[in-house]
MDAnalysis code that builds the backbone (N, CA, C; Angstrom):
import MDAnalysis as mda
import numpy as np

u = mda.Universe.empty(741, n_residues=247, atom_resindex=np.repeat(np.arange(247), 3), trajectory=True)
u.add_TopologyAttr("name", ["N", "CA", "C"] * 247)
u.add_TopologyAttr("resid", np.arange(1, 248))
u.add_TopologyAttr("resname", ["UNK", "UNK", "UNK", "UNK", "UNK", "UNK", "UNK", "UNK", "UNK", "UNK", "UNK", "UNK", "UNK", "UNK", "UNK", "UNK", "UNK", "UNK", "UNK", "UNK", "UNK", "UNK", "UNK", "UNK", "UNK", "UNK", "UNK", "UNK", "UNK", "UNK", "UNK", "UNK", "UNK", "UNK", "UNK", "UNK", "UNK", "UNK", "UNK", "UNK", "UNK", "UNK", "UNK", "UNK", "UNK", "UNK", "UNK", "UNK", "UNK", "UNK", "UNK", "UNK", "UNK", "UNK", "UNK", "UNK", "UNK", "UNK", "UNK", "UNK", "UNK", "UNK", "UNK", "UNK", "UNK", "UNK", "UNK", "UNK", "UNK", "UNK", "UNK", "UNK", "UNK", "UNK", "UNK", "UNK", "UNK", "UNK", "UNK", "UNK", "UNK", "UNK", "UNK", "UNK", "UNK", "UNK", "UNK", "UNK", "UNK", "UNK", "UNK", "UNK", "UNK", "UNK", "UNK", "UNK", "UNK", "UNK", "UNK", "UNK", "UNK", "UNK", "UNK", "UNK", "UNK", "UNK", "UNK", "UNK", "UNK", "UNK", "UNK", "UNK", "UNK", "UNK", "UNK", "UNK", "UNK", "UNK", "UNK", "UNK", "UNK", "UNK", "UNK", "UNK", "UNK", "UNK", "UNK", "UNK", "UNK", "UNK", "UNK", "UNK", "UNK", "UNK", "UNK", "UNK", "UNK", "UNK", "UNK", "UNK", "UNK", "UNK", "UNK", "UNK", "UNK", "UNK", "UNK", "UNK", "UNK", "UNK", "UNK", "UNK", "UNK", "UNK", "UNK", "UNK", "UNK", "UNK", "UNK", "UNK", "UNK", "UNK", "UNK", "UNK", "UNK", "UNK", "UNK", "UNK", "UNK", "UNK", "UNK", "UNK", "UNK", "UNK", "UNK", "UNK", "UNK", "UNK", "UNK", "UNK", "UNK", "UNK", "UNK", "UNK", "UNK", "UNK", "UNK", "UNK", "UNK", "UNK", "UNK", "UNK", "UNK", "UNK", "UNK", "UNK", "UNK", "UNK", "UNK", "UNK", "UNK", "UNK", "UNK", "UNK", "UNK", "UNK", "UNK", "UNK", "UNK", "UNK", "UNK", "UNK", "UNK", "UNK", "UNK", "UNK", "UNK", "UNK", "UNK", "UNK", "UNK", "UNK", "UNK", "UNK", "UNK", "UNK", "UNK", "UNK", "UNK", "UNK", "UNK", "UNK", "UNK", "UNK", "UNK", "UNK", "UNK", "UNK", "UNK", "UNK", "UNK", "UNK", "UNK", "UNK", "UNK", "UNK", "UNK"])
u.atoms.positions = np.array([
    [57.599, 141.395, 96.794],
    [58.766, 141.169, 98.000],
    [59.238, 142.489, 98.792],
    [58.747, 143.717, 98.379],
    [59.370, 144.579, 98.924],
    [58.348, 145.021, 100.059],
    [58.783, 145.706, 101.158],
    [58.177, 146.028, 102.454],
    [57.802, 147.609, 102.433],
    [57.702, 148.442, 100.959],
    [57.842, 149.656, 100.927],
    [56.539, 150.384, 101.755],
    [57.128, 151.557, 102.119],
    [55.772, 152.174, 102.990],
    [55.055, 151.632, 104.004],
    [56.185, 150.575, 104.826],
    [55.939, 150.012, 105.892],
    [54.578, 149.054, 105.945],
    [54.604, 148.327, 104.736],
    [53.675, 147.609, 104.643],
    [54.146, 146.276, 104.094],
    [53.972, 145.398, 105.029],
    [54.363, 143.839, 104.823],
    [53.402, 143.119, 104.268],
    [53.990, 141.772, 104.245],
    [53.408, 140.768, 103.319],
    [52.354, 140.391, 104.262],
    [52.319, 140.078, 105.285],
    [51.374, 139.825, 106.590],
    [50.425, 141.037, 106.656],
    [51.041, 142.152, 106.782],
    [49.699, 143.159, 106.709],
    [48.931, 143.147, 105.351],
    [49.371, 142.895, 104.276],
    [48.518, 142.791, 103.180],
    [47.455, 141.814, 103.481],
    [47.714, 140.523, 103.980],
    [47.056, 139.386, 104.304],
    [45.620, 140.029, 105.286],
    [46.409, 140.418, 106.499],
    [45.686, 140.779, 107.608],
    [44.564, 141.802, 107.263],
    [44.732, 142.586, 106.090],
    [43.949, 143.729, 105.767],
    [42.653, 143.405, 104.595],
    [43.093, 142.199, 103.810],
    [42.376, 142.066, 102.733],
    [41.577, 140.619, 102.934],
    [40.770, 140.303, 102.152],
    [40.034, 139.075, 102.392],
    [40.573, 137.924, 101.486],
    [41.658, 138.338, 100.892],
    [41.979, 137.178, 100.270],
    [42.259, 135.711, 100.297],
    [42.805, 135.511, 101.527],
    [42.950, 134.129, 101.973],
    [41.570, 133.564, 102.535],
    [41.059, 134.218, 103.334],
    [39.847, 133.555, 103.880],
    [38.855, 133.660, 102.897],
    [38.766, 134.458, 101.982],
    [37.370, 134.613, 100.850],
    [37.884, 133.985, 99.688],
    [38.538, 134.574, 99.012],
    [38.917, 133.984, 97.582],
    [39.602, 132.518, 97.710],
    [40.829, 132.364, 98.444],
    [40.898, 130.822, 98.370],
    [40.437, 130.202, 99.080],
    [40.306, 130.005, 100.297],
    [39.419, 128.977, 101.306],
    [37.899, 128.941, 100.706],
    [37.277, 130.031, 99.971],
    [35.985, 130.129, 99.588],
    [35.776, 129.066, 98.312],
    [36.915, 128.863, 97.673],
    [36.587, 128.096, 96.542],
    [37.916, 128.498, 95.668],
    [37.536, 129.152, 94.667],
    [38.666, 129.914, 93.562],
    [40.155, 128.781, 93.560],
    [41.149, 129.311, 94.025],
    [42.299, 128.757, 93.628],
    [42.475, 127.367, 94.734],
    [41.622, 127.116, 95.761],
    [41.862, 125.963, 96.453],
    [41.222, 125.019, 95.840],
    [40.192, 125.197, 95.013],
    [39.736, 124.255, 94.306],
    [40.596, 123.595, 93.264],
    [41.599, 124.188, 92.838],
    [42.433, 123.627, 91.754],
    [43.413, 123.105, 92.272],
    [44.043, 123.142, 93.553],
    [45.144, 122.603, 94.193],
    [44.671, 121.531, 94.737],
    [44.035, 121.627, 96.053],
    [43.460, 120.088, 96.936],
    [43.190, 119.251, 95.916],
    [43.777, 118.202, 96.415],
    [43.126, 117.016, 95.186],
    [44.013, 115.434, 96.293],
    [44.909, 115.673, 97.020],
    [45.614, 114.600, 97.697],
    [44.772, 114.405, 98.771],
    [44.573, 112.944, 99.307],
    [44.150, 112.365, 100.199],
    [42.929, 112.744, 100.729],
    [41.988, 112.450, 99.849],
    [40.755, 113.018, 100.122],
    [40.009, 112.328, 101.329],
    [40.257, 111.116, 102.238],
    [39.950, 110.331, 103.132],
    [40.351, 110.913, 104.284],
    [41.302, 111.727, 104.242],
    [42.226, 112.402, 105.533],
    [43.092, 111.671, 106.114],
    [43.564, 110.096, 105.364],
    [44.483, 109.353, 106.185],
    [45.629, 109.923, 105.558],
    [46.794, 110.078, 106.051],
    [48.238, 110.534, 105.851],
    [49.016, 109.183, 105.653],
    [49.846, 109.247, 105.443],
    [51.199, 108.524, 105.209],
    [51.793, 108.140, 106.219],
    [52.852, 107.625, 106.216],
    [53.649, 107.074, 107.234],
    [54.023, 108.393, 108.261],
    [55.172, 108.263, 109.057],
    [54.989, 109.209, 110.064],
    [56.612, 109.840, 110.191],
    [56.758, 111.060, 110.509],
    [58.032, 111.300, 110.809],
    [57.819, 111.853, 112.378],
    [56.952, 113.131, 112.261],
    [56.643, 113.353, 113.715],
    [55.626, 114.464, 113.500],
    [54.600, 114.420, 114.298],
    [53.258, 115.191, 114.051],
    [53.053, 115.611, 115.662],
    [53.555, 116.296, 116.684],
    [53.603, 116.227, 117.937],
    [54.317, 115.019, 118.383],
    [53.380, 114.228, 118.865],
    [53.713, 112.802, 119.300],
    [53.727, 111.492, 118.259],
    [53.615, 112.043, 117.161],
    [53.856, 110.845, 116.299],
    [52.529, 110.583, 115.719],
    [51.691, 110.753, 116.327],
    [50.251, 110.474, 116.184],
    [49.262, 111.302, 115.233],
    [48.312, 111.070, 114.538],
    [47.793, 111.902, 113.660],
    [46.237, 112.274, 114.004],
    [45.863, 113.410, 114.235],
    [44.532, 113.783, 114.560],
    [43.957, 114.033, 112.995],
    [43.050, 113.025, 112.583],
    [42.827, 113.408, 111.070],
    [41.995, 114.855, 110.649],
    [41.492, 115.132, 112.224],
    [40.605, 116.764, 112.075],
    [41.320, 117.606, 111.651],
    [42.883, 117.496, 112.300],
    [43.560, 118.889, 112.369],
    [44.976, 118.571, 111.261],
    [44.974, 117.751, 111.087],
    [46.106, 117.590, 110.024],
    [47.025, 116.107, 109.304],
    [47.604, 115.837, 108.781],
    [48.383, 114.620, 108.191],
    [49.663, 114.705, 108.943],
    [50.199, 113.545, 108.948],
    [51.425, 113.559, 109.466],
    [52.688, 114.218, 108.271],
    [53.698, 114.492, 109.018],
    [54.860, 114.833, 108.258],
    [55.884, 113.611, 107.849],
    [55.343, 113.606, 106.405],
    [55.952, 112.543, 105.733],
    [56.321, 113.099, 104.412],
    [57.653, 113.162, 103.636],
    [57.706, 113.775, 102.230],
    [57.435, 112.704, 101.180],
    [56.428, 113.450, 100.064],
    [56.206, 112.434, 99.402],
    [56.743, 112.520, 97.964],
    [57.305, 113.820, 97.565],
    [57.677, 114.208, 96.485],
    [58.938, 114.359, 96.571],
    [59.678, 115.466, 97.597],
    [61.093, 115.771, 97.735],
    [61.871, 114.937, 98.286],
    [62.715, 114.025, 97.630],
    [63.278, 113.048, 98.236],
    [64.719, 113.599, 98.574],
    [65.422, 114.946, 97.937],
    [66.302, 115.676, 98.280],
    [66.048, 116.487, 99.568],
    [66.898, 116.350, 100.785],
    [66.592, 116.992, 101.955],
    [66.950, 118.673, 101.983],
    [67.855, 118.772, 100.934],
    [68.383, 120.249, 100.480],
    [67.416, 120.881, 99.948],
    [66.588, 120.165, 98.808],
    [65.842, 120.917, 97.955],
    [64.564, 120.867, 98.674],
    [64.100, 119.905, 99.566],
    [62.958, 120.128, 100.726],
    [62.947, 121.521, 101.630],
    [64.522, 121.629, 102.140],
    [64.632, 122.487, 102.990],
    [65.025, 123.941, 102.066],
    [65.303, 124.203, 101.063],
    [65.252, 125.145, 99.893],
    [63.687, 125.785, 99.958],
    [62.776, 124.813, 99.555],
    [61.416, 125.062, 99.589],
    [60.751, 125.654, 101.017],
    [60.927, 125.248, 101.984],
    [60.628, 125.377, 103.421],
    [61.137, 126.491, 103.541],
    [62.378, 127.182, 103.401],
    [62.930, 128.528, 103.665],
    [62.128, 129.676, 102.430],
    [62.092, 129.007, 101.298],
    [61.294, 130.109, 100.247],
    [60.054, 130.375, 100.874],
    [59.374, 129.273, 101.077],
    [57.588, 129.674, 101.669],
    [57.678, 130.225, 102.977],
    [58.729, 129.844, 103.980],
    [58.691, 130.918, 105.053],
    [58.903, 132.205, 104.782],
    [59.560, 132.527, 103.817],
    [59.875, 133.975, 103.694],
    [59.122, 134.839, 102.943],
    [58.297, 134.229, 101.977],
    [56.790, 134.294, 101.618],
    [55.884, 134.839, 102.660],
    [55.775, 133.949, 103.424],
    [54.507, 133.810, 104.625],
    [55.355, 133.677, 105.994],
    [56.167, 134.517, 106.401],
    [56.926, 134.500, 107.777],
    [56.187, 134.718, 109.226],
    [56.545, 133.835, 110.141],
    [56.090, 133.991, 111.412],
    [56.098, 135.326, 112.076],
    [55.198, 135.708, 112.763],
    [55.158, 137.510, 113.239],
    [53.975, 137.218, 114.589],
    [53.790, 138.301, 114.782],
    [53.224, 138.342, 116.134],
    [51.767, 137.644, 115.978],
    [51.114, 137.513, 114.803],
    [49.938, 137.342, 114.416],
    [49.924, 136.008, 114.572],
    [50.915, 135.064, 114.353],
    [50.865, 133.557, 114.266],
    [52.068, 133.049, 113.715],
    [52.141, 131.804, 113.482],
    [53.068, 130.848, 112.796],
    [53.489, 131.251, 111.334],
    [54.317, 131.128, 110.907],
    [54.624, 131.223, 109.228],
    [54.468, 129.833, 108.575],
    [54.870, 129.652, 107.298],
    [54.854, 128.549, 106.088],
    [55.435, 127.499, 107.034],
    [56.645, 127.676, 107.800],
    [57.104, 126.260, 107.902],
    [56.218, 126.085, 109.850],
    [55.948, 126.730, 110.284],
    [54.914, 126.422, 111.439],
    [53.657, 125.732, 110.982],
    [52.898, 126.130, 109.827],
    [51.771, 125.813, 109.164],
    [51.786, 124.604, 108.342],
    [53.126, 123.880, 108.581],
    [53.301, 122.646, 107.426],
    [53.345, 123.029, 106.137],
    [53.417, 124.400, 105.676],
    [52.918, 124.446, 104.222],
    [54.222, 123.839, 103.395],
    [55.526, 123.616, 103.575],
    [55.948, 122.624, 103.006],
    [55.724, 121.395, 102.356],
    [55.018, 120.953, 103.659],
    [54.443, 119.228, 103.744],
    [53.245, 119.418, 102.744],
    [52.352, 120.348, 102.946],
    [51.089, 120.583, 101.841],
    [51.872, 120.545, 100.427],
    [52.403, 121.183, 99.991],
    [52.923, 121.390, 98.880],
    [53.377, 120.228, 98.392],
    [54.590, 119.554, 99.040],
    [55.004, 118.356, 98.847],
    [53.774, 117.568, 98.283],
    [53.195, 117.114, 99.554],
    [52.238, 116.291, 98.838],
    [51.070, 116.419, 97.765],
    [50.559, 117.971, 97.281],
    [50.226, 118.223, 96.130],
    [51.115, 117.939, 94.851],
    [52.015, 118.123, 94.939],
    [53.114, 117.663, 94.187],
    [53.048, 116.099, 93.669],
    [53.000, 115.484, 94.678],
    [52.956, 113.965, 94.556],
    [51.521, 113.365, 93.812],
    [50.852, 114.181, 93.879],
    [49.511, 113.847, 93.400],
    [48.962, 114.460, 92.063],
    [47.558, 114.671, 92.034],
    [47.211, 115.023, 90.393],
    [47.533, 116.644, 90.189],
    [47.517, 117.325, 91.455],
    [47.989, 118.768, 90.967],
    [49.346, 118.868, 90.302],
    [50.255, 118.127, 91.015],
    [51.918, 117.848, 90.533],
    [51.696, 117.393, 89.082],
    [50.862, 116.447, 88.770],
    [51.178, 115.546, 87.329],
    [50.360, 116.102, 86.292],
    [49.487, 117.319, 86.887],
    [48.455, 117.926, 85.965],
    [47.433, 116.810, 85.147],
    [47.217, 115.923, 85.897],
    [46.361, 114.828, 85.130],
    [45.157, 115.372, 84.763],
    [44.443, 116.083, 85.461],
    [42.990, 116.681, 85.136],
    [43.117, 117.623, 83.758],
    [44.182, 117.993, 82.942],
    [44.121, 119.299, 82.271],
    [44.816, 118.868, 80.964],
    [44.728, 119.239, 80.015],
    [45.094, 119.292, 78.508],
    [46.388, 119.756, 78.521],
    [47.321, 118.333, 78.316],
    [48.868, 118.800, 78.249],
    [49.522, 118.330, 76.938],
    [48.627, 118.362, 75.802],
    [49.185, 118.429, 74.566],
    [49.650, 119.544, 73.832],
    [50.528, 119.374, 72.758],
    [50.963, 120.784, 72.009],
    [49.727, 121.307, 71.394],
    [50.207, 122.129, 70.477],
    [51.415, 123.237, 70.255],
    [51.533, 124.031, 71.567],
    [52.540, 124.234, 72.089],
    [52.859, 124.580, 73.023],
    [53.238, 126.248, 72.798],
    [52.656, 127.300, 72.499],
    [52.950, 128.673, 72.087],
    [53.091, 129.654, 73.279],
    [53.492, 130.915, 73.380],
    [53.405, 131.717, 74.623],
    [52.394, 132.168, 74.724],
    [51.516, 131.938, 75.751],
    [50.207, 132.348, 75.723],
    [50.014, 133.495, 76.187],
    [48.932, 134.314, 76.027],
    [48.576, 135.346, 76.982],
    [48.323, 135.057, 78.475],
    [48.563, 136.491, 79.637],
    [47.930, 136.070, 80.709],
    [46.799, 135.465, 80.912],
    [45.929, 135.936, 80.322],
    [44.398, 135.440, 80.014],
    [44.194, 133.863, 80.012],
    [45.169, 133.252, 79.129],
    [45.175, 131.774, 78.690],
    [45.373, 130.838, 79.784],
    [45.987, 131.280, 80.829],
    [46.250, 130.106, 81.932],
    [47.439, 129.306, 81.841],
    [47.356, 128.184, 82.128],
    [48.547, 127.258, 82.092],
    [48.877, 127.151, 80.739],
    [50.064, 127.203, 80.209],
    [50.647, 127.174, 78.796],
    [51.568, 126.197, 78.587],
    [52.503, 126.099, 79.614],
    [53.908, 125.435, 80.149],
    [53.451, 123.541, 79.564],
    [54.578, 123.196, 78.613],
    [54.579, 121.460, 78.399],
    [55.051, 120.938, 79.495],
    [55.452, 121.813, 80.573],
    [56.096, 120.900, 81.757],
    [54.869, 120.994, 82.797],
    [54.776, 119.707, 83.648],
    [53.949, 119.541, 84.863],
    [54.100, 120.499, 85.919],
    [53.209, 120.457, 86.782],
    [53.910, 121.689, 88.047],
    [54.705, 120.746, 88.697],
    [55.198, 119.617, 88.878],
    [55.897, 118.856, 89.383],
    [57.476, 119.112, 89.020],
    [57.046, 119.200, 87.463],
    [58.594, 119.576, 86.913],
    [59.154, 120.890, 87.235],
    [58.195, 121.795, 87.279],
    [58.368, 123.473, 87.133],
    [58.869, 123.358, 88.694],
    [58.201, 122.651, 89.573],
    [58.878, 122.921, 91.023],
    [60.352, 122.193, 90.940],
    [60.691, 121.437, 90.670],
    [62.001, 120.623, 90.926],
    [62.728, 121.796, 90.252],
    [62.494, 121.912, 88.959],
    [63.279, 123.091, 88.637],
    [63.694, 124.421, 89.165],
    [62.296, 124.744, 89.340],
    [62.493, 125.986, 90.375],
    [63.202, 126.068, 91.385],
    [63.025, 124.873, 92.238],
    [63.803, 124.966, 93.720],
    [65.111, 124.759, 93.384],
    [65.637, 124.008, 92.172],
    [66.987, 123.990, 91.862],
    [67.857, 125.075, 91.505],
    [66.952, 125.894, 90.463],
    [67.511, 127.217, 90.338],
    [67.577, 128.255, 91.233],
    [66.555, 128.177, 92.251],
    [66.871, 129.107, 93.384],
    [68.158, 128.527, 94.204],
    [68.539, 127.617, 94.238],
    [69.660, 127.145, 95.050],
    [70.967, 127.474, 94.288],
    [70.704, 127.616, 92.899],
    [71.882, 127.789, 92.029],
    [72.160, 129.251, 91.790],
    [71.046, 130.301, 92.359],
    [71.092, 131.562, 92.062],
    [72.082, 131.821, 93.492],
    [71.498, 131.465, 94.452],
    [72.290, 131.167, 95.969],
    [73.719, 131.245, 95.450],
    [73.994, 130.113, 94.944],
    [75.302, 129.811, 94.805],
    [76.101, 130.694, 93.777],
    [75.611, 131.272, 92.945],
    [76.228, 132.069, 91.972],
    [76.107, 133.612, 92.402],
    [75.184, 134.021, 93.252],
    [75.266, 135.580, 93.990],
    [75.970, 135.723, 95.262],
    [75.795, 134.591, 95.966],
    [76.454, 134.633, 97.188],
    [77.418, 133.721, 97.500],
    [77.721, 132.896, 96.823],
    [78.373, 131.651, 97.184],
    [78.022, 130.973, 98.375],
    [76.803, 130.655, 98.587],
    [76.244, 129.817, 99.914],
    [75.089, 129.145, 99.416],
    [74.533, 128.193, 99.780],
    [73.089, 127.526, 99.945],
    [72.117, 128.579, 100.332],
    [71.169, 128.440, 99.641],
    [69.712, 129.270, 99.949],
    [69.642, 129.112, 101.499],
    [69.805, 127.836, 101.645],
    [69.335, 127.526, 102.922],
    [70.145, 128.373, 104.195],
    [71.329, 129.044, 103.790],
    [71.982, 129.700, 104.383],
    [72.491, 131.002, 104.498],
    [71.278, 131.632, 103.291],
    [71.176, 133.109, 103.422],
    [70.429, 133.897, 104.160],
    [71.011, 135.219, 104.541],
    [70.000, 135.948, 105.638],
    [68.891, 136.558, 104.624],
    [67.885, 137.187, 105.389],
    [66.708, 137.562, 104.742],
    [66.581, 138.318, 103.562],
    [67.682, 139.347, 103.162],
    [67.532, 140.436, 102.248],
    [68.214, 139.752, 101.302],
    [69.198, 138.647, 101.235],
    [69.565, 137.667, 100.514],
    [68.625, 137.011, 99.455],
    [67.949, 136.578, 100.508],
    [66.381, 135.394, 99.825],
    [65.631, 136.346, 99.416],
    [65.511, 137.396, 99.617],
    [64.405, 138.695, 99.260],
    [64.915, 139.088, 97.789],
    [66.317, 139.064, 97.744],
    [66.848, 139.491, 96.496],
    [66.714, 138.337, 95.208],
    [66.621, 137.086, 95.638],
    [66.653, 135.972, 94.870],
    [65.611, 135.784, 94.583],
    [64.168, 135.672, 95.621],
    [63.107, 135.711, 95.145],
    [62.200, 136.935, 94.293],
    [62.702, 137.856, 95.145],
    [62.188, 139.207, 94.031],
    [62.892, 138.804, 92.258],
    [63.698, 138.360, 92.206],
    [64.533, 138.102, 90.763],
    [63.771, 137.107, 89.819],
    [63.050, 136.210, 90.885],
    [62.041, 135.221, 90.117],
    [60.738, 135.667, 89.781],
    [60.330, 136.612, 90.910],
    [59.061, 137.112, 90.619],
    [58.917, 138.340, 89.323],
    [60.370, 138.702, 89.068],
    [60.374, 139.651, 88.235],
    [60.606, 139.071, 86.393],
    [60.658, 137.834, 86.698],
    [61.011, 136.740, 85.610],
    [62.549, 136.920, 85.133],
    [63.608, 137.324, 85.915],
    [65.165, 137.797, 85.669],
    [65.751, 136.485, 85.655],
    [65.267, 135.321, 86.098],
    [66.233, 133.877, 86.273],
    [65.499, 133.092, 84.858],
    [66.496, 132.733, 84.192],
    [66.218, 131.931, 82.938],
    [65.577, 130.288, 83.778],
    [64.425, 130.329, 83.182],
    [64.557, 128.596, 83.255],
    [64.010, 128.152, 82.151],
    [63.667, 126.731, 81.799],
    [63.404, 126.062, 80.400],
    [62.119, 125.912, 80.496],
    [61.516, 125.908, 79.554],
    [60.063, 125.553, 79.503],
    [58.819, 126.516, 80.077],
    [59.334, 127.513, 81.168],
    [58.664, 128.344, 81.459],
    [59.247, 129.429, 82.203],
    [58.742, 130.585, 82.444],
    [59.385, 131.777, 82.817],
    [59.606, 131.493, 84.746],
    [60.578, 132.088, 84.853],
    [60.536, 132.393, 86.421],
    [59.693, 133.058, 87.199],
    [59.036, 133.836, 86.576],
    [57.762, 134.558, 86.814],
    [56.469, 133.535, 87.429],
    [56.431, 132.681, 86.318],
    [55.265, 131.755, 86.493],
    [55.615, 130.885, 87.549],
    [56.925, 130.653, 87.688],
    [56.962, 129.715, 88.916],
    [56.878, 130.417, 90.158],
    [57.345, 131.576, 90.145],
    [57.577, 132.106, 91.603],
    [55.415, 132.330, 91.636],
    [54.882, 132.806, 90.902],
    [53.499, 132.926, 91.171],
    [52.748, 131.654, 91.195],
    [53.418, 130.330, 90.932],
    [52.778, 129.354, 91.506],
    [53.264, 128.837, 93.139],
    [54.811, 129.048, 93.294],
    [54.858, 128.970, 94.775],
    [54.383, 129.845, 95.425],
    [53.823, 130.978, 95.011],
    [53.300, 131.902, 96.137],
    [51.610, 131.473, 96.307],
    [51.093, 131.125, 95.253],
    [50.093, 130.675, 95.419],
    [49.775, 129.532, 96.219],
    [50.486, 128.788, 95.983],
    [50.586, 127.471, 96.494],
    [50.990, 127.328, 98.208],
    [51.974, 128.277, 98.434],
    [51.934, 128.629, 99.663],
    [50.883, 129.100, 100.480],
    [49.823, 129.919, 99.883],
    [48.610, 130.724, 100.489],
    [47.686, 129.764, 100.962],
    [47.877, 128.648, 99.703],
    [46.910, 127.772, 99.790],
    [47.158, 126.451, 100.782],
    [48.262, 126.258, 101.178],
    [48.718, 125.626, 102.226],
    [48.435, 125.912, 103.377],
    [48.778, 127.415, 103.693],
    [48.165, 128.039, 104.939],
    [46.971, 128.232, 105.297],
    [45.863, 128.256, 103.993],
    [44.582, 128.317, 104.616],
    [43.890, 127.193, 104.091],
    [44.102, 126.064, 103.586],
    [43.386, 124.857, 103.157],
    [43.128, 124.104, 104.230],
    [42.003, 123.073, 104.030],
    [41.813, 122.536, 105.308],
    [42.785, 121.713, 105.712],
    [42.941, 121.551, 106.940],
    [44.132, 120.862, 107.466],
    [44.320, 119.153, 107.275],
    [42.999, 118.608, 106.584],
    [43.219, 117.320, 106.004],
    [44.144, 117.216, 104.787],
    [44.510, 118.476, 104.086],
    [45.652, 118.351, 102.935],
    [46.856, 118.402, 103.439],
    [47.467, 118.655, 105.032],
    [48.817, 118.544, 105.164],
    [48.967, 120.037, 105.764],
    [48.534, 120.893, 105.594],
    [49.031, 122.406, 105.854],
    [47.860, 122.839, 106.663],
    [47.889, 124.117, 107.333],
    [47.126, 124.889, 107.895],
    [47.117, 124.066, 109.673],
    [48.155, 123.771, 110.020],
    [48.592, 123.015, 110.816],
    [47.719, 123.356, 111.884],
    [46.900, 122.764, 112.955],
    [45.842, 122.974, 114.254],
    [45.121, 123.976, 113.704],
    [44.696, 124.329, 112.297],
    [43.940, 125.386, 111.991],
    [44.470, 126.876, 112.134],
    [45.559, 127.186, 112.622],
    [46.173, 128.035, 112.824],
    [46.126, 129.162, 111.941],
    [45.998, 128.642, 110.605],
    [46.018, 129.791, 109.559],
    [44.523, 130.195, 109.407],
    [43.340, 129.623, 109.891],
    [42.216, 130.044, 110.024],
    [41.908, 130.709, 110.851],
    [42.691, 130.782, 112.460],
    [42.512, 131.730, 113.556],
    [43.002, 132.836, 113.440],
    [44.077, 132.857, 112.640],
    [44.576, 134.380, 112.209],
    [43.859, 135.157, 111.343],
    [42.661, 134.734, 110.335],
    [41.870, 135.346, 109.950],
    [40.415, 135.047, 110.467],
    [40.269, 134.599, 111.812],
    [39.086, 134.675, 112.442],
    [37.998, 134.005, 111.485],
    [38.618, 132.526, 110.588],
    [37.594, 131.857, 109.744],
    [37.136, 130.807, 110.614],
    [35.821, 130.578, 110.597],
    [35.252, 129.213, 111.044],
    [35.261, 128.030, 110.459],
    [35.936, 127.985, 109.508],
    [36.233, 126.581, 108.883],
    [34.882, 126.310, 108.561],
    [34.647, 124.801, 108.818],
    [33.702, 124.029, 107.974],
    [32.432, 123.810, 109.155],
    [31.427, 125.005, 109.379],
    [30.443, 124.766, 110.587],
    [29.287, 124.105, 109.989],
    [28.738, 123.334, 110.550],
    [27.363, 122.404, 110.320],
    [26.540, 123.381, 109.730],
    [26.442, 124.793, 110.684],
    [25.215, 125.579, 110.562],
    [25.682, 126.886, 111.546],
    [25.071, 128.254, 111.140],
    [24.793, 129.299, 111.865],
    [23.757, 129.508, 112.224],
    [22.641, 128.590, 112.779],
    [21.710, 129.390, 112.918],
    [21.355, 129.881, 114.488],
    [22.472, 129.477, 115.401],
    [22.294, 130.356, 116.689],
    [23.114, 131.698, 116.457],
    [23.871, 131.922, 115.927],
    [24.807, 133.097, 115.341],
    [24.086, 134.224, 114.303],
    [23.247, 133.741, 113.449],
    [23.271, 134.497, 112.176],
    [22.842, 135.878, 112.549],
    [21.641, 135.875, 113.727],
    [20.655, 136.776, 113.719],
    [21.719, 138.150, 114.812],
    [22.634, 137.396, 115.349],
    [23.085, 138.145, 116.251],
    [24.450, 139.374, 115.506],
    [23.899, 140.612, 115.975],
    [24.922, 141.743, 115.413],
    [25.927, 141.583, 115.522],
    [26.308, 141.084, 116.983],
    [28.057, 141.287, 117.286],
    [28.503, 140.401, 116.398],
    [29.959, 140.932, 116.348],
    [31.174, 139.991, 115.346],
    [31.185, 138.480, 116.596],
    [31.129, 137.179, 115.448],
    [31.061, 135.997, 116.377],
    [32.540, 135.625, 116.403],
    [32.895, 134.990, 117.568],
    [34.318, 134.496, 117.313],
    [33.800, 133.062, 117.369],
    [34.312, 132.166, 116.428],
    [33.832, 130.905, 116.486],
    [34.908, 130.130, 116.255],
    [35.182, 128.877, 117.185],
    [36.585, 127.738, 116.999],
    [36.194, 127.254, 115.798],
    [37.296, 127.254, 114.775],
    [37.216, 126.501, 113.380],
    [36.796, 125.489, 113.697],
    [36.320, 124.570, 112.490],
    [36.492, 123.220, 112.616],
    [36.772, 122.548, 111.336],
    [37.087, 121.704, 111.233],
    [37.907, 121.150, 110.014],
    [36.860, 120.087, 109.259],
    [36.737, 119.511, 108.204],
    [36.228, 118.494, 107.265],
    [36.298, 117.420, 108.208],
    [37.601, 117.081, 108.658],
    [37.459, 115.549, 109.482],
    [36.782, 115.304, 110.519],
    [36.322, 116.569, 111.026],
    [35.412, 116.471, 112.451],
    [33.726, 116.075, 111.549],
    [33.298, 116.039, 110.576],
    [31.942, 115.755, 110.417],
    [31.568, 114.285, 109.544],
])
């Protein structure tokens, strides 16, 4: 969470291939996106003029978070992890909170494709998911803990904190210093950070990466039918990204 040596979070993403390579190419994205495979969203709040282009995004409608304060805490936390800057929009501008909300309402949130029976020991880092809690339960508890930490430390809602105060709280979660039930705060922070990046770079049909701006920041072409006309050109090819919904 720090910006030591003048290296920001966005600088890290800008100078590495983690987002456009590992995430979009398969890896973590494959474990998360599972909601709404036909690209049809739920009912509306507003996505521009209230209509939905299935190629570039699903409508803004919460499916998991019913408490507006909790959803706002999630939004502020993801924006602090992936902030808006001169390169483009941050997590909120990319609809990452809605992406996470939709995923938690589906199979990702319920862990429906994973073995979730005991015994539940403290696993090694190489053993993967070990908690008895579902991701939906972890996120719900984690967001409430973020708010509780803000109240305890600063007597204010997390939504009203400045950037330095938010950084202090999220860093405490990252270091595992906040007590949580059934899971460590470090594990929750890892889930939150991964889901934030996945929401920024997943195909827009899943509710994030609004207008494919996450891809544009990485010059990622999305899902092209072919590269026959560009493959033998030695020059860098700037290709307008194409979402799954266009096929």
